[in-house]
BALUM-136259 format. One record per residue (C-alpha): x negated, y, z. Coordinates in steps of 0.001 Angstrom, whole numbers. Example, Ala and Ser with C-alpha at 12.3 -4.5 7.8 and 13.67 -1.06 7.14 Angstrom:
# BALUM-136259
+---------+---------+---------+
|       X |       Y |       Z |
+---------+---------+---------+
|  -12300 |   -4500 |    7800 |
|  -13670 |   -1060 |    7140 |
+---------+---------+---------+
END
This chain:
# BALUM-136259
+---------+---------+---------+
|       X |       Y |       Z |
+---------+---------+---------+
|   -4401 |   -6757 |  -25118 |
|   -5128 |   -2763 |  -24610 |
|   -8307 |   -1391 |  -26361 |
|   -9276 |     987 |  -24049 |
|   -8004 |    1752 |  -20119 |
|   -8096 |    4958 |  -18597 |
|   -8131 |    4452 |  -14710 |
|   -6172 |    7432 |  -13430 |
|   -7497 |    6996 |   -9520 |
|  -10935 |    7218 |   -7722 |
|  -12844 |    5402 |   -4712 |
|  -12318 |    1754 |   -4115 |
|   -9084 |    1163 |   -6202 |
|  -10694 |    2583 |   -9254 |
|  -13591 |     666 |   -8954 |
|  -11288 |   -2631 |   -8356 |
|   -9224 |   -1819 |  -11596 |
|  -12456 |   -1144 |  -13505 |
|  -14019 |   -4688 |  -12470 |
|  -10796 |   -6431 |  -13448 |
|  -10988 |   -4499 |  -17012 |
|  -14379 |   -5415 |  -17637 |
|  -13607 |   -9030 |  -16727 |
|  -10899 |   -9044 |  -19351 |
|  -13332 |   -7306 |  -21642 |
|  -11488 |   -4073 |  -22030 |
|  -13580 |    -747 |  -22137 |
|  -12936 |    1660 |  -19182 |
|  -12706 |    5204 |  -18871 |
|  -13371 |    6957 |  -15359 |
|  -11710 |   10375 |  -14704 |
|  -13111 |   12411 |  -11967 |
|  -12998 |   15676 |  -10371 |
|  -16147 |   17973 |   -9691 |
|  -16465 |   16401 |   -6273 |
|  -16579 |   12834 |   -7642 |
|  -19205 |   13156 |  -10186 |
|  -21396 |   10810 |   -8443 |
|  -18829 |    8484 |   -7750 |
|  -19267 |    4778 |   -8191 |
|  -16471 |    4108 |  -10776 |
|  -18085 |    7453 |  -12793 |
|  -21233 |    5514 |  -12731 |
|  -19963 |    2072 |  -14097 |
|  -17001 |    2963 |  -16595 |
|  -17988 |    2919 |  -20249 |
|  -17049 |    6638 |  -20423 |
|  -16136 |    9187 |  -18043 |
|  -14055 |   12447 |  -18110 |
|  -14137 |   15580 |  -15562 |
|  -10905 |   16503 |  -15049 |
|  -10737 |   19401 |  -12746 |
|  -11792 |   20912 |   -9606 |
|  -11896 |   18984 |   -6229 |
|   -8315 |   19607 |   -5166 |
|   -6017 |   16458 |   -6274 |
|   -3560 |   18866 |   -7463 |
|   -6113 |   20389 |  -10019 |
|   -7558 |   17083 |  -11032 |
|   -6103 |   13752 |   -9946 |
|   -2521 |   15280 |  -10205 |
|   -3242 |   16921 |  -13180 |
|    -877 |   15267 |  -16131 |
|   -2256 |   17529 |  -18883 |
|   -5811 |   16870 |  -18081 |
|   -5335 |   12906 |  -17796 |
|   -3542 |   13170 |  -21278 |
|   -5940 |   15191 |  -22801 |
|   -8735 |   12327 |  -21449 |
|   -6529 |    9717 |  -22915 |
|   -6858 |   12057 |  -26420 |
|  -10361 |   12374 |  -26110 |
|  -11497 |    8895 |  -25732 |
|   -8698 |    7141 |  -27433 |
|   -7343 |    5141 |  -24194 |
|   -4139 |    3417 |  -24955 |
|   -3255 |    2730 |  -21620 |
|   -3506 |    4134 |  -18187 |
|   -3680 |    2303 |  -14631 |
|   -2948 |    4423 |  -11994 |
|   -4056 |    2495 |   -9001 |
|   -2278 |    3328 |   -5643 |
|   -1362 |    6816 |   -4674 |
|   -1422 |    9843 |   -6540 |
|     862 |    9176 |   -9814 |
|    1115 |    5663 |   -9280 |
|    4951 |    5942 |   -8297 |
|    5494 |    8922 |  -10497 |
|    8424 |    8068 |  -12939 |
|    8097 |   11226 |  -15031 |
|    4416 |   10453 |  -15321 |
|    5056 |    6947 |  -16829 |
|    7729 |    8531 |  -19294 |
|    5053 |   11372 |  -20374 |
|    2692 |    8373 |  -21184 |
|    5177 |    6613 |  -23387 |
|    6064 |    9708 |  -25289 |
|    2543 |   10134 |  -26099 |
|    2102 |    6362 |  -27004 |
|     -75 |    5297 |  -24156 |
|    1163 |    2458 |  -21990 |
|    1455 |    3053 |  -18311 |
|     395 |      24 |  -16524 |
|    3108 |    -579 |  -13791 |
|    7056 |    -843 |  -13529 |
|    9263 |     648 |  -16047 |
|   10026 |    4395 |  -15003 |
|   13821 |    3567 |  -14332 |
|   12435 |     781 |  -11552 |
|   10013 |    3398 |  -10127 |
|   12769 |    6070 |   -9980 |
|   15171 |    3714 |   -8196 |
|   12847 |    2318 |   -5600 |
|   11205 |    5723 |   -5114 |
|   14724 |    6695 |   -3679 |
|   15076 |    4918 |    -332 |
|   18556 |    5166 |     -69 |
|   19401 |    4164 |   -3792 |
|   16538 |    1031 |   -3177 |
|   18549 |     304 |      55 |
|   21681 |      46 |   -1792 |
|   19983 |   -1991 |   -4971 |
|   18757 |   -4427 |   -2393 |
|   21923 |   -5282 |    -776 |
|   23672 |   -5448 |   -4160 |
|   20934 |   -8035 |   -4892 |
|   21573 |  -10159 |   -1916 |
|   18638 |   -8823 |      58 |
|   19384 |   -8114 |    3537 |
|   18995 |   -4615 |    4971 |
|   18851 |   -2694 |    8325 |
|   21915 |   -1608 |    9461 |
|   22245 |    2086 |    8782 |
|   24189 |    5154 |    6870 |
|   25391 |    4063 |    3386 |
|   23595 |    6758 |    2044 |
|   22009 |   10562 |    2976 |
|   24093 |   12118 |    5907 |
|   25317 |   15509 |    4968 |
|   25967 |   16938 |    8246 |
|   24884 |   16790 |   11753 |
|   28490 |   15488 |   12540 |
|   28209 |   12640 |    9866 |
|   24820 |   11691 |   11372 |
|   26196 |   11529 |   14897 |
|   29237 |    9351 |   13886 |
|   26801 |    6794 |   11977 |
|   24373 |    6729 |   15150 |
|   27472 |    6051 |   17340 |
|   28783 |    3002 |   15137 |
|   25350 |    1351 |   14651 |
|   24274 |    2335 |   18294 |
|   20836 |    4276 |   19799 |
|   18294 |    4491 |   19545 |
|   18291 |    5214 |   15613 |
|   15502 |    6368 |   13059 |
|   15765 |    9278 |   10617 |
|   14227 |    8752 |    7288 |
|   13577 |   10900 |    4418 |
|   15174 |    9674 |    1168 |
|   12726 |   10476 |    -742 |
|    9567 |    9586 |    1240 |
|    7417 |    7462 |    3235 |
|    4221 |    7173 |    5131 |
|    5824 |    8553 |    8211 |
|    6743 |   12174 |    7002 |
|   10347 |   12893 |    7712 |
|   10810 |   10244 |   10409 |
|   12015 |   10514 |   13747 |
|   13128 |    8311 |   16336 |
|   16226 |    9353 |   18398 |
|   17043 |    7475 |   21575 |
|   20006 |    9411 |   22783 |
|   22992 |   11392 |   21402 |
|   21383 |   14683 |   23093 |
|   18205 |   14343 |   21001 |
|   19868 |   14008 |   17556 |
|   20445 |   17812 |   16625 |
|   16620 |   18783 |   17025 |
|   15535 |   15819 |   15479 |
|   17801 |   16252 |   12837 |
|   16418 |   19720 |   12180 |
|   12649 |   18688 |   12387 |
|   12885 |   16042 |    9959 |
|   14620 |   17821 |    7390 |
|   12135 |   20335 |    7568 |
|    9135 |   17861 |    7107 |
|   10970 |   16273 |    4094 |
|   11474 |   19430 |    2508 |
|    7775 |   20511 |    2874 |
|    6508 |   17093 |    1876 |
|    8871 |   15887 |    -723 |
|   10984 |   19006 |   -1631 |
|   14248 |   17174 |    -822 |
|   15530 |   17060 |    2848 |
|   17988 |   14467 |    2624 |
|   18160 |   12180 |    5174 |
|   19460 |    8664 |    6530 |
|   19657 |    6610 |    9462 |
|   18951 |    3226 |   10455 |
|   18940 |    1131 |   13549 |
|   15823 |    1204 |   15136 |
|   14159 |   -2180 |   15771 |
|   11941 |   -1979 |   19304 |
|    9432 |   -4616 |   18401 |
|    9702 |   -5946 |   14889 |
|    7064 |   -7354 |   12655 |
|    6392 |   -5581 |    9234 |
|    6514 |   -8394 |    6609 |
|    5953 |   -7867 |    2930 |
|    6553 |   -9709 |     -46 |
|    4190 |   -9661 |   -2927 |
|    5874 |  -10475 |   -6543 |
|    4755 |  -10291 |   -9978 |
|    7084 |  -10002 |  -13049 |
|    7026 |   -9678 |  -16684 |
|    9794 |   -7518 |  -17638 |
|   11486 |  -10292 |  -19428 |
|   13214 |  -12232 |  -16549 |
|   10447 |  -14065 |  -15226 |
|    9212 |  -12959 |  -11776 |
|    7171 |  -15046 |   -9018 |
|    6175 |  -14204 |   -5539 |
|    2555 |  -14820 |   -4225 |
|    3639 |  -15296 |    -708 |
|    3928 |  -12546 |    2151 |
|    1563 |  -10353 |    4148 |
|    2038 |   -9129 |    7769 |
|    1253 |   -5371 |    8164 |
|    2258 |   -4984 |   11726 |
|    -542 |   -3114 |   13050 |
|     -92 |     499 |   12401 |
|    -865 |    3815 |   13719 |
|    1589 |    6662 |   12772 |
|    3248 |    4248 |   10201 |
|      58 |    3823 |    8420 |
|   -1253 |     260 |    8129 |
|   -4790 |    -274 |    9385 |
|   -4896 |   -4400 |    9709 |
|   -3233 |   -6923 |    7332 |
|   -3004 |  -10569 |    7243 |
|   -1520 |  -13751 |    5397 |
|      31 |  -16077 |    5923 |
|    1897 |  -14026 |    9036 |
|    1591 |  -15843 |   12176 |
|    5143 |  -14757 |   13159 |
|    6639 |  -16947 |   10272 |
|    7415 |  -20610 |    9771 |
|    7713 |  -22236 |    6514 |
|   11477 |  -22120 |    6246 |
|   11585 |  -18186 |    6876 |
|    8709 |  -17433 |    4537 |
|   10031 |  -19653 |    1710 |
|   13572 |  -17930 |    2292 |
|   12344 |  -14174 |    2124 |
|    9879 |  -14968 |    -502 |
|   12414 |  -16596 |   -2968 |
|   14965 |  -14150 |   -2128 |
|   12985 |  -11150 |   -3427 |
|   11812 |  -13171 |   -6480 |
|   15002 |  -14076 |   -7377 |
|   16094 |  -10281 |   -7288 |
|   13356 |   -9026 |   -9491 |
|   14184 |  -11951 |  -12135 |
|   17712 |  -10312 |  -12107 |
|   16587 |   -6761 |  -12774 |
|   13659 |   -7678 |  -15168 |
|   10994 |   -6350 |  -12926 |
|    7698 |   -5647 |  -14982 |
|    4291 |   -5651 |  -13031 |
|    3146 |   -5974 |   -9241 |
|    5484 |   -4791 |   -6590 |
|    5925 |   -5420 |   -3096 |
|    9306 |   -5332 |    -859 |
|    8741 |   -4444 |    2643 |
|   10982 |   -5859 |    5650 |
|   11232 |   -5429 |    9313 |
|   11208 |   -8948 |   11063 |
|   13042 |   -9137 |   14367 |
|   14863 |  -12163 |   16355 |
|   14641 |  -14064 |   13191 |
|   16099 |  -11873 |   10762 |
|   14885 |   -9716 |    8017 |
|   15667 |   -6133 |    7054 |
|   14518 |   -4423 |    4003 |
|   13188 |   -1159 |    4367 |
|   11456 |     -98 |     962 |
|    9865 |   -1161 |   -2277 |
|    6639 |     -12 |   -3382 |
|    6448 |    -119 |   -7097 |
|    2289 |    -683 |   -7430 |
|    -505 |   -2438 |   -6549 |
|    -807 |   -2015 |   -2421 |
|   -4065 |   -1188 |    -797 |
|   -3880 |   -4671 |    1019 |
|   -3498 |   -6534 |   -2249 |
|   -6971 |   -8331 |   -1917 |
|   -5536 |  -10318 |    1141 |
|   -3153 |  -12059 |   -1507 |
|   -5833 |  -12644 |   -3830 |
|   -7964 |  -14417 |   -1147 |
|   -5339 |  -17081 |    -436 |
|   -4161 |  -17513 |   -4099 |
|   -7120 |  -16827 |   -5923 |
|   -4878 |  -14882 |   -8652 |
|   -6482 |  -11400 |   -9886 |
|   -3389 |   -9217 |   -9223 |
|   -4955 |   -6300 |  -11260 |
|   -5503 |   -8553 |  -14111 |
|   -1896 |   -9841 |  -14068 |
|    -774 |   -6361 |  -13957 |
|   -2779 |   -5281 |  -17059 |
|   -1678 |   -8639 |  -19027 |
|    2203 |   -8060 |  -18544 |
|    1419 |   -4826 |  -19299 |
|     436 |   -5249 |  -22496 |
|    3739 |   -7334 |  -23481 |
|    2425 |  -10856 |  -22579 |
|    4608 |  -13266 |  -20908 |
|    3920 |  -14046 |  -17227 |
|    2131 |  -17068 |  -17869 |
|    2215 |  -18245 |  -13859 |
|    5109 |  -20286 |  -12607 |
|    6077 |  -20454 |   -9087 |
|    4363 |  -23915 |   -8896 |
|    1071 |  -22164 |   -9909 |
|     880 |  -20491 |   -6851 |
|   -1109 |  -22281 |   -4047 |
|   -1854 |  -20478 |    -798 |
|   -4669 |  -21961 |     875 |
|   -6284 |  -20962 |    4367 |
|   -6011 |  -17702 |    6041 |
|   -7011 |  -13790 |    4970 |
|   -7343 |  -10646 |    7170 |
|   -8014 |   -7106 |    5953 |
|   -9183 |   -4044 |    8045 |
|   -9087 |    -680 |    6331 |
|  -12635 |     832 |    7428 |
|  -11836 |    4841 |    7540 |
|  -14152 |    7870 |    8060 |
|  -12566 |    9010 |   11274 |
|  -13273 |    9272 |   14775 |
|  -12373 |    5754 |   16303 |
|  -10850 |    7443 |   19154 |
|   -9573 |   10835 |   18050 |
|   -9015 |    9577 |   14487 |
|  -10364 |   12823 |   13683 |
|  -11813 |   12745 |    9698 |
|  -15628 |   12332 |    9495 |
|  -16591 |   13350 |    5750 |
|  -20322 |   13580 |    5258 |
|  -23315 |   11990 |    3889 |
|  -23985 |    7938 |    4581 |
|  -27361 |    7744 |    5552 |
|  -27852 |    3984 |    6115 |
|  -25010 |    1623 |    4575 |
|  -25609 |   -2155 |    4995 |
|  -21809 |   -4192 |    4353 |
|  -21510 |   -7748 |    5499 |
|  -21925 |  -10772 |    3198 |
|  -21676 |  -14699 |    3392 |
|  -18995 |  -17471 |    2837 |
|  -15274 |  -15979 |    2780 |
|  -16381 |  -12323 |    3149 |
|  -15136 |   -9482 |     639 |
|  -15839 |   -5926 |     499 |
|  -13695 |   -3635 |   -1541 |
|  -15530 |      20 |   -1362 |
|  -16901 |    2466 |   -3723 |
|  -19603 |    3845 |   -1334 |
|  -23093 |    3391 |   -1117 |
|  -26645 |    4447 |     517 |
|  -26625 |    8287 |     337 |
|  -23013 |    8881 |   -1189 |
|  -21415 |   11499 |     170 |
|  -17680 |   11227 |    1453 |
|  -15706 |   14359 |     277 |
|  -13561 |   15819 |    2476 |
|  -10608 |   16453 |     -72 |
|   -9246 |   12759 |       7 |
|   -8241 |    9813 |    1577 |
|  -10821 |    8716 |    4196 |
|  -11267 |    5211 |    3253 |
|  -14920 |    4175 |    3316 |
|  -13621 |     573 |    2195 |
|  -11749 |   -2741 |    3220 |
|  -13320 |   -5782 |    4551 |
|  -11396 |   -8724 |    3676 |
|  -12524 |  -12350 |    5363 |
|  -11085 |  -15933 |    4425 |
|  -11034 |  -18652 |    6370 |
|   -9532 |  -22280 |    6542 |
|   -7380 |  -21395 |    9330 |
|   -6353 |  -18420 |   11201 |
|   -9002 |  -19121 |   13992 |
|  -11786 |  -19751 |   11472 |
|  -10817 |  -16300 |    9807 |
|  -11031 |  -14366 |   13257 |
|  -14443 |  -15795 |   14081 |
|  -15750 |  -14809 |   10455 |
|  -14035 |  -11021 |   10904 |
|  -15871 |  -10980 |   14083 |
|  -19056 |  -11720 |   12896 |
|  -18562 |   -9397 |    9501 |
|  -17534 |   -6442 |   11574 |
|  -21000 |   -7132 |   13547 |
|  -23177 |   -7035 |   10573 |
|  -21339 |   -3900 |    9015 |
|  -23176 |    -864 |    9173 |
|  -22390 |    2699 |    8118 |
|  -24544 |    5581 |    9484 |
|  -24425 |    9163 |    9238 |
|  -20706 |    9527 |    9732 |
|  -18431 |    8172 |   12063 |
|  -15868 |    5255 |   11001 |
|  -13284 |    3099 |   12745 |
|  -15569 |     -60 |   13094 |
|  -15561 |      85 |   16701 |
|  -11757 |     -55 |   16954 |
|  -11605 |   -3116 |   14699 |
|  -14418 |   -4856 |   16821 |
|  -12212 |   -4071 |   19749 |
|   -8922 |   -5305 |   17910 |
|  -10414 |   -8538 |   16895 |
|  -11228 |   -9558 |   20470 |
|   -7922 |   -8568 |   22062 |
|   -5831 |  -11361 |   23612 |
|   -2744 |  -10673 |   21753 |
|   -4416 |  -10171 |   18448 |
|   -6035 |  -13436 |   18578 |
|   -2540 |  -15129 |   19563 |
|    -879 |  -13428 |   16782 |
|    1397 |  -11868 |   19271 |
|    1737 |   -8144 |   18043 |
|    4355 |   -5882 |   16430 |
|    4512 |   -2725 |   14749 |
|    4301 |    -348 |   18212 |
|    1479 |   -2665 |   19409 |
|   -1251 |    -627 |   18200 |
|    -153 |    2790 |   19368 |
|     486 |     878 |   22682 |
|   -2969 |    -281 |   22934 |
|   -4609 |    3350 |   21745 |
|   -2199 |    5083 |   24436 |
|   -3901 |    2906 |   27243 |
|   -6995 |    4737 |   26792 |
|   -9314 |    1763 |   26804 |
|  -11132 |    2415 |   23547 |
|  -14384 |    4151 |   23717 |
|  -16665 |    5314 |   20408 |
+---------+---------+---------+
END
């Protein structure tokens, strides 16, 4: 096992990793910007190192500063959490060059899955179904038009190097294509320094289903079921649940085992998530995230498996101790991402929390790094925390969610708590009858009030 782990992140995920390390008996190092000097993970870590001023590029993305922190503290491993450098293959390589273990997949797998075109090709070669679309990047408007005609409008333009909605454009008709290509290329270039685009068939009302996997890099890999992440705003997930109310046992087993088999074939190391669109009984691979996901607690609640601890164990060259038969899904779990945003306009609302009262009780989990008197800085993601609830059934889970949302108090800033209180009482949500465009259609109706 590792002697000391440096946590190269901030906020709730840094605190989540710290807790796993403590339960494994591993000392921790927190790094922080000057804006995060009073952060909870800094207070609770065994050691802390300031790595720069507030802008992420000067602190949490500052590789020389992170290396120096490892050198100063004697950390022999780095856990990147999610975001920042979590899917940066070169960072993993640099750590290896300095005899520091990156807690995550091998650089070649990060690089492969970070290129959406290469990832799609690899998935198809491994027997994973993919969305109909271009075989690779489209080099010209003429090629894009040809592919669009072949697969049929509407189509979605996507950035090969990116995600999170940047460089994505929906094109419903031929005459919209030239302008959409120009805009998408410009966005992709600005966001990822790569304007390569590819085309996929646009599915009107699919579900977003993702499969959680763990591998030890030696040919052993298991899945831990699926999560339904279909409630999204601008391609950003806000509500995740498992099991998906849209899948039956046969569909669930088929897609999960297909992914696990593929990860065994490539000897995948660590935690990863294969993401699919599910429409008309068919799964279509869209991408793979080579890191721990924001929504990983949903899986932990229904399996009782600590995903972060397992990440650490396999990164330390331990065999995967779990077999597929060790994974037992029980009950239902839902996660709501509570952000410091106006619940109607989604305008960011950084500032000081003057009153904080998280909910509690059976089956309620809060993953958050905020506290009474904490000031949410304006420099980073607006996540206040994640509310995760578990019940024996989905009905019980929803009732518990309603109760927990009503108990949750965050004063001094605006949050999206009112949005979740409204969603949890919507008939479509209660029935599990929603899709990836449902939330934006709901918001467009203008029925939400702060």
